[in-house]
C-alpha positions as a Markdown table, in Angstrom:
| # | Residue | x | y | z |
|---|---|---|---|---|
| 1 | Met | -5.7 | -23.6 | -28.2 |
| 2 | Ile | -5.2 | -22.1 | -24.7 |
| 3 | Lys | -8.5 | -21.1 | -23.2 |
| 4 | Gln | -9.1 | -17.7 | -21.8 |
| 5 | Lys | -8.6 | -17.7 | -18.0 |
| 6 | Val | -9.8 | -15.5 | -15.2 |
| 7 | Trp | -7.1 | -14.3 | -12.8 |
| 8 | Leu | -7.6 | -12.9 | -9.3 |
| 9 | Ile | -4.6 | -10.7 | -8.5 |
| 10 | Thr | -4.0 | -9.1 | -5.1 |
| 11 | Gly | -1.7 | -6.1 | -4.6 |
| 12 | Ala | -2.6 | -5.2 | -8.2 |
| 13 | Ser | -2.3 | -1.5 | -8.2 |
| 14 | Arg | 1.5 | -1.2 | -8.5 |
| 15 | Gly | 4.8 | -3.0 | -8.7 |
| 16 | Met | 4.9 | -6.7 | -9.7 |
| 17 | Gly | 1.2 | -7.0 | -9.3 |
| 18 | Leu | 0.4 | -4.3 | -11.8 |
| 19 | Glu | 2.9 | -5.7 | -14.3 |
| 20 | Val | 1.2 | -9.1 | -14.1 |
| 21 | Val | -2.2 | -7.4 | -14.6 |
| 22 | Lys | -0.9 | -5.8 | -17.8 |
| 23 | Glu | 0.7 | -9.0 | -19.0 |
| 24 | Val | -2.3 | -11.1 | -18.4 |
| 25 | Leu | -4.6 | -8.7 | -20.2 |
| 26 | Asn | -2.2 | -8.3 | -23.1 |
| 27 | Arg | -2.1 | -12.1 | -23.5 |
| 28 | Gly | -5.9 | -12.3 | -23.7 |
| 29 | Asp | -6.9 | -13.4 | -20.2 |
| 30 | Lys | -9.3 | -11.6 | -17.8 |
| 31 | Val | -8.4 | -10.0 | -14.5 |
| 32 | Ile | -10.1 | -9.4 | -11.1 |
| 33 | Ala | -7.7 | -6.8 | -9.7 |
| 34 | Val | -7.8 | -6.5 | -5.9 |
| 35 | Ser | -6.1 | -3.7 | -4.0 |
| 36 | Arg | -6.6 | -1.1 | -1.2 |
| 37 | Asn | -6.2 | 1.6 | -3.8 |
| 38 | Ile | -7.8 | 1.1 | -7.2 |
| 39 | Gln | -8.4 | 4.6 | -8.4 |
| 40 | His | -5.5 | 4.7 | -10.8 |
| 41 | Leu | -5.8 | 1.2 | -12.2 |
| 42 | Pro | -8.1 | 2.0 | -15.2 |
| 43 | Gln | -5.4 | 4.4 | -16.7 |
| 44 | Phe | -3.0 | 1.5 | -16.9 |
| 45 | Val | -5.4 | -1.1 | -18.4 |
| 46 | Gly | -7.8 | 1.1 | -20.4 |
| 47 | Glu | -11.2 | 2.5 | -19.5 |
| 48 | Asn | -14.2 | 0.3 | -20.0 |
| 49 | Asn | -12.0 | -2.8 | -20.5 |
| 50 | Ala | -14.5 | -5.7 | -20.6 |
| 51 | Asp | -11.8 | -8.2 | -19.5 |
| 52 | Phe | -11.0 | -6.2 | -16.3 |
| 53 | Ile | -12.6 | -5.4 | -13.0 |
| 54 | Ala | -11.0 | -3.6 | -10.1 |
| 55 | Leu | -12.2 | -4.2 | -6.5 |
| 56 | Lys | -11.2 | -2.2 | -3.5 |
| 57 | Val | -10.5 | -4.8 | -0.8 |
| 58 | Asp | -8.7 | -5.0 | 2.5 |
| 59 | Ile | -7.4 | -8.6 | 2.3 |
| 60 | Thr | -6.9 | -8.7 | 6.1 |
| 61 | Asn | -10.7 | -8.4 | 6.4 |
| 62 | Asp | -12.1 | -11.9 | 5.9 |
| 63 | Asn | -15.6 | -10.7 | 4.9 |
| 64 | Asp | -14.2 | -8.1 | 2.5 |
| 65 | Val | -12.3 | -10.9 | 0.7 |
| 66 | Lys | -15.3 | -13.2 | 0.6 |
| 67 | Glu | -17.5 | -10.5 | -1.0 |
| 68 | Ala | -14.9 | -9.5 | -3.5 |
| 69 | Ile | -14.4 | -13.1 | -4.7 |
| 70 | Glu | -18.1 | -13.5 | -5.0 |
| 71 | Lys | -18.4 | -10.3 | -7.0 |
| 72 | Gly | -15.5 | -11.3 | -9.3 |
| 73 | Ile | -17.0 | -14.7 | -10.0 |
| 74 | Glu | -20.4 | -13.2 | -10.6 |
| 75 | Tyr | -18.8 | -10.8 | -13.1 |
| 76 | Phe | -16.7 | -13.3 | -15.0 |
| 77 | Gly | -18.3 | -16.6 | -14.0 |
| 78 | Ala | -15.1 | -18.3 | -12.8 |
| 79 | Ile | -11.6 | -18.0 | -11.3 |
| 80 | Asp | -8.8 | -20.0 | -12.8 |
| 81 | Val | -5.6 | -18.4 | -11.4 |
| 82 | Val | -5.2 | -16.8 | -8.0 |
| 83 | Leu | -2.1 | -14.7 | -7.6 |
| 84 | Asn | -1.4 | -13.7 | -3.9 |
| 85 | Asn | 0.9 | -10.8 | -4.5 |
| 86 | Ala | -0.1 | -8.3 | -1.8 |
| 87 | Gly | 2.7 | -7.7 | 0.6 |
| 88 | Tyr | 3.9 | -5.4 | 3.4 |
| 89 | Tyr | 7.6 | -4.8 | 4.3 |
| 90 | Leu | 8.6 | -3.6 | 7.7 |
| 91 | Val | 12.2 | -2.8 | 8.8 |
| 92 | Gly | 13.2 | -3.2 | 12.4 |
| 93 | Ser | 14.9 | -5.5 | 14.8 |
| 94 | Ile | 12.7 | -7.9 | 16.9 |
| 95 | Glu | 13.2 | -5.8 | 19.9 |
| 96 | Glu | 12.3 | -2.6 | 18.1 |
| 97 | Ile | 9.1 | -3.9 | 16.5 |
| 98 | Ser | 5.9 | -3.4 | 18.5 |
| 99 | Asp | 3.3 | -6.1 | 18.8 |
| 100 | Glu | 1.0 | -4.0 | 16.6 |
| 101 | Glu | 3.7 | -3.6 | 13.9 |
| 102 | Phe | 4.6 | -7.2 | 13.9 |
| 103 | Arg | 0.9 | -8.3 | 13.7 |
| 104 | Lys | 0.3 | -6.0 | 10.7 |
| 105 | Thr | 3.2 | -7.6 | 8.8 |
| 106 | Val | 1.8 | -11.1 | 9.4 |
| 107 | Asp | -1.8 | -10.0 | 8.8 |
| 108 | Val | -1.1 | -8.7 | 5.3 |
| 109 | Asn | 1.6 | -11.2 | 4.2 |
| 110 | Leu | 0.1 | -14.4 | 5.7 |
| 111 | Phe | -3.4 | -14.1 | 7.1 |
| 112 | Gly | -4.6 | -12.0 | 4.2 |
| 113 | Met | -3.2 | -14.6 | 1.8 |
| 114 | Ala | -5.0 | -17.3 | 3.8 |
| 115 | Asn | -8.3 | -15.3 | 3.5 |
| 116 | Val | -8.0 | -15.2 | -0.2 |
| 117 | Ile | -7.2 | -18.9 | -0.5 |
| 118 | Arg | -10.0 | -19.9 | 1.9 |
| 119 | His | -12.7 | -18.1 | -0.1 |
| 120 | Ala | -11.3 | -19.0 | -3.6 |
| 121 | Met | -11.0 | -22.7 | -2.8 |
| 122 | Pro | -14.7 | -23.7 | -2.9 |
| 123 | Phe | -14.9 | -22.5 | -6.5 |
| 124 | Leu | -11.6 | -24.0 | -7.6 |
| 125 | Arg | -12.4 | -27.3 | -5.9 |
| 126 | Asn | -15.9 | -27.4 | -7.4 |
| 127 | Gln | -14.5 | -26.9 | -11.0 |
| 128 | Arg | -11.6 | -29.4 | -10.2 |
| 129 | Ser | -9.0 | -27.1 | -11.7 |
| 130 | Gly | -7.0 | -24.0 | -11.0 |
| 131 | His | -3.6 | -22.6 | -10.0 |
| 132 | Ile | -2.7 | -20.7 | -6.8 |
| 133 | Ile | 0.5 | -18.7 | -7.0 |
| 134 | Asn | 1.8 | -17.3 | -3.7 |
| 135 | Ile | 4.5 | -14.7 | -3.7 |
| 136 | Ser | 7.0 | -15.3 | -0.9 |
| 137 | Ser | 10.6 | -14.0 | -1.2 |
| 138 | Asn | 14.2 | -15.2 | -1.0 |
| 139 | Met | 13.7 | -13.8 | 2.5 |
| 140 | Gly | 11.3 | -16.7 | 3.0 |
| 141 | Tyr | 14.3 | -19.0 | 2.9 |
| 142 | Ile | 16.9 | -16.8 | 4.5 |
| 143 | Gly | 16.6 | -14.7 | 7.7 |
| 144 | Tyr | 18.2 | -11.3 | 7.7 |
| 145 | Ala | 18.8 | -8.9 | 10.6 |
| 146 | Asn | 16.3 | -6.1 | 11.0 |
| 147 | Thr | 13.6 | -7.8 | 8.9 |
| 148 | Gly | 12.5 | -10.5 | 11.3 |
| 149 | Ser | 8.7 | -9.9 | 11.0 |
| 150 | Tyr | 8.9 | -10.0 | 7.2 |
| 151 | Asn | 11.1 | -13.1 | 7.3 |
| 152 | Ala | 8.6 | -14.8 | 9.7 |
| 153 | Ser | 5.7 | -14.1 | 7.4 |
| 154 | Lys | 7.4 | -15.1 | 4.2 |
| 155 | Phe | 8.9 | -18.3 | 5.7 |
| 156 | Ala | 5.3 | -19.1 | 6.7 |
| 157 | Val | 4.0 | -18.5 | 3.2 |
| 158 | Ile | 6.4 | -21.3 | 2.0 |
| 159 | Gly | 5.1 | -23.7 | 4.6 |
| 160 | Leu | 1.5 | -22.8 | 3.9 |
| 161 | Ser | 2.1 | -23.4 | 0.1 |
| 162 | Glu | 3.7 | -26.7 | 0.6 |
| 163 | Ala | 0.8 | -27.9 | 2.8 |
| 164 | Leu | -1.8 | -26.5 | 0.4 |
| 165 | Ala | -0.2 | -28.2 | -2.6 |
| 166 | Gln | -0.7 | -31.6 | -1.0 |
| 167 | Glu | -4.3 | -30.8 | 0.1 |
| 168 | Val | -5.5 | -29.6 | -3.3 |
| 169 | Lys | -3.7 | -31.9 | -5.6 |
| 170 | Pro | -6.6 | -34.4 | -5.6 |
| 171 | Phe | -8.8 | -31.7 | -7.0 |
| 172 | Gly | -6.6 | -30.9 | -10.0 |
| 173 | Ile | -5.4 | -27.7 | -8.5 |
| 174 | Asn | -1.7 | -26.6 | -8.8 |
| 175 | Val | 0.2 | -24.5 | -6.3 |
| 176 | Thr | 3.4 | -22.5 | -6.9 |
| 177 | Val | 5.3 | -20.5 | -4.3 |
| 178 | Val | 7.5 | -17.8 | -5.8 |
| 179 | Ala | 10.7 | -16.4 | -4.2 |
| 180 | Pro | 11.7 | -13.3 | -6.1 |
| 181 | Gly | 15.0 | -11.5 | -5.4 |
| 182 | Met | 15.3 | -7.8 | -5.9 |
| 183 | Phe | 13.1 | -6.5 | -8.7 |
| 184 | Arg | 13.1 | -3.0 | -10.0 |
| 185 | Thr | 9.8 | -1.7 | -8.5 |
| 186 | Asp | 9.2 | 1.0 | -5.8 |
| 187 | Phe | 9.5 | -1.6 | -3.1 |
| 188 | Met | 12.6 | 0.0 | -1.6 |
| 189 | Ser | 11.9 | 3.6 | -2.3 |
| 190 | Glu | 11.6 | 6.3 | 0.4 |
| 191 | Thr | 7.9 | 6.3 | 0.0 |
| 192 | Thr | 7.3 | 2.6 | 0.5 |
| 193 | Leu | 9.9 | 1.5 | 3.1 |
| 194 | Val | 8.3 | 1.4 | 6.6 |
| 195 | Ala | 10.4 | 1.3 | 9.7 |
| 196 | Ala | 9.7 | 0.5 | 13.3 |
| 197 | Glu | 8.7 | 3.6 | 15.3 |
| 198 | Asn | 10.6 | 2.6 | 18.4 |
| 199 | Lys | 14.2 | 2.8 | 17.1 |
| 200 | Ile | 16.9 | 1.7 | 19.4 |
| 201 | Glu | 20.3 | 3.3 | 18.7 |
| 202 | Asp | 22.3 | 0.0 | 19.2 |
| 203 | Tyr | 20.7 | -1.5 | 16.2 |
| 204 | His | 21.7 | 1.3 | 13.8 |
| 205 | Leu | 18.4 | 1.0 | 11.9 |
| 206 | Glu | 18.8 | 4.2 | 10.0 |
| 207 | Glu | 22.0 | 2.9 | 8.4 |
| 208 | His | 20.2 | -0.3 | 7.4 |
| 209 | Ile | 17.3 | 1.7 | 5.8 |
| 210 | Thr | 19.8 | 3.9 | 3.9 |
| 211 | Thr | 21.5 | 0.8 | 2.5 |
| 212 | Leu | 18.1 | -0.6 | 1.4 |
| 213 | Gln | 17.1 | 2.6 | -0.2 |
| 214 | Ser | 20.4 | 2.7 | -2.1 |
| 215 | Phe | 19.2 | -0.4 | -4.1 |
| 216 | His | 16.2 | 1.5 | -5.4 |
| 217 | Gly | 16.4 | 1.9 | -9.2 |
| 218 | His | 19.3 | -0.5 | -9.3 |
| 219 | Gln | 17.6 | -3.8 | -8.6 |
| 220 | Pro | 18.7 | -6.5 | -11.1 |
| 221 | Gly | 15.3 | -8.1 | -11.6 |
| 222 | Asp | 13.0 | -7.0 | -14.5 |
| 223 | Pro | 9.3 | -7.0 | -13.3 |
| 224 | Val | 8.1 | -7.3 | -16.9 |
| 225 | Lys | 10.0 | -10.5 | -17.3 |
| 226 | Leu | 8.7 | -11.8 | -14.0 |
| 227 | Ala | 5.1 | -11.1 | -15.2 |
| 228 | Gln | 5.8 | -13.1 | -18.4 |
| 229 | Val | 7.2 | -16.1 | -16.4 |
| 230 | Leu | 4.1 | -16.1 | -14.1 |
| 231 | Tyr | 1.8 | -16.0 | -17.1 |
| 232 | Asn | 3.7 | -18.8 | -18.8 |
| 233 | Ile | 3.7 | -21.2 | -15.8 |
| 234 | Ser | 0.0 | -20.7 | -15.4 |
| 235 | Asn | -0.4 | -22.6 | -18.7 |
| 236 | Leu | 1.8 | -25.6 | -17.7 |
| 237 | Asn | 0.1 | -28.9 | -16.8 |
| 238 | Val | 2.7 | -29.5 | -14.1 |
| 239 | Pro | 4.1 | -26.1 | -12.9 |
| 240 | Pro | 6.8 | -26.0 | -10.3 |
| 241 | Leu | 5.9 | -26.0 | -6.6 |
| 242 | His | 9.0 | -23.9 | -5.7 |
| 243 | Leu | 10.0 | -21.2 | -8.2 |
| 244 | Ile | 13.0 | -18.9 | -7.5 |
| 245 | Leu | 13.1 | -15.8 | -9.7 |
| 246 | Gly | 16.3 | -13.7 | -10.1 |
| 247 | Lys | 19.9 | -14.8 | -10.2 |
| 248 | Asp | 20.5 | -13.0 | -6.9 |
| 249 | Ser | 17.7 | -14.9 | -5.2 |
| 250 | Tyr | 18.8 | -18.3 | -6.6 |
| 251 | Glu | 22.4 | -17.9 | -5.6 |
| 252 | Ser | 21.7 | -16.7 | -2.1 |
| 253 | Ile | 19.2 | -19.5 | -1.4 |
| 254 | Ile | 21.5 | -22.2 | -2.8 |
| 255 | Glu | 24.4 | -20.9 | -0.7 |
| 256 | Gln | 22.1 | -20.9 | 2.4 |
| 257 | Arg | 21.0 | -24.5 | 1.7 |
| 258 | Lys | 24.7 | -25.6 | 1.4 |
| 259 | Asn | 25.5 | -24.0 | 4.7 |
| 260 | Glu | 22.5 | -25.5 | 6.4 |
| 261 | Ile | 23.5 | -29.0 | 5.2 |
| 262 | Lys | 27.0 | -28.5 | 6.4 |
| 263 | Glu | 25.8 | -27.5 | 9.9 |
| 264 | Leu | 23.3 | -30.3 | 10.1 |
| 265 | Glu | 26.0 | -32.8 | 9.3 |
| 266 | Gln | 28.3 | -31.3 | 11.9 |
| 267 | Trp | 25.8 | -31.9 | 14.6 |
| 268 | Lys | 24.3 | -35.1 | 13.3 |
| 269 | Asn | 25.6 | -37.3 | 16.2 |
| 270 | Leu | 23.9 | -35.0 | 18.6 |
| 271 | Ser | 20.7 | -35.1 | 16.6 |
| 272 | Phe | 20.7 | -38.9 | 16.6 |
| 273 | Ser | 21.5 | -39.1 | 20.4 |
| 274 | Thr | 18.0 | -38.3 | 21.5 |
| 275 | Asp | 16.3 | -41.5 | 20.1 |
| 276 | Phe | 15.5 | -44.5 | 22.3 |
| 277 | Lys | 18.1 | -47.2 | 22.1 |
């Protein structure tokens, strides 16, 4: 019999995060839902749901995160699965993006995630069990023009997850970093796409934004199925460290890896030339 688990889910108020919240509750687990905006969450999970608590949290604020995790543990007595789902997507070339805009992307996607992990780890380590699931992206494996700040943060999430997995393995804690492709949420809608304020005509950013918005409502990935997969891997004794979700994501990452190997082989002699004889 699978025991009832307590999930901590960031970015829980919409999109993939909300679908995971609903899936987890439907499967009999408990949820600590964390988001900047929680006022509409009860209507999706039911009022007075004893297996659910929503906490308004700014994950970029270290003390905010610390207090939220302590409240969640006080409420349910434990945390078993941490899903770092909160994310921020900024469109703009490196030249266009201001220092403040770049830092906001990294603050949410990387440092906010680190805050959650840092404050959840003492409890997971003490109980010698747990599963940390970090949401990256296929854009954490492949760089694309006009999304450099997002690429930088999501590449970092993969590196962080690989290091974390080695650190926490002795404590019986699993780590999975997930790279979704395009899933049918509001991620690319007119209301959620954020662009650099300082647009430079040479980069044709408006055309890029229009292309991205054209995918809205036509993304191939089903967020309900994604939620089911994440729930299922949380019950595996040995879950994957790297998990690519979506055929589009898988095929693009594999193609990128093939091209990387080809380039590395092409320049291998130059690589080897720098060693002492």
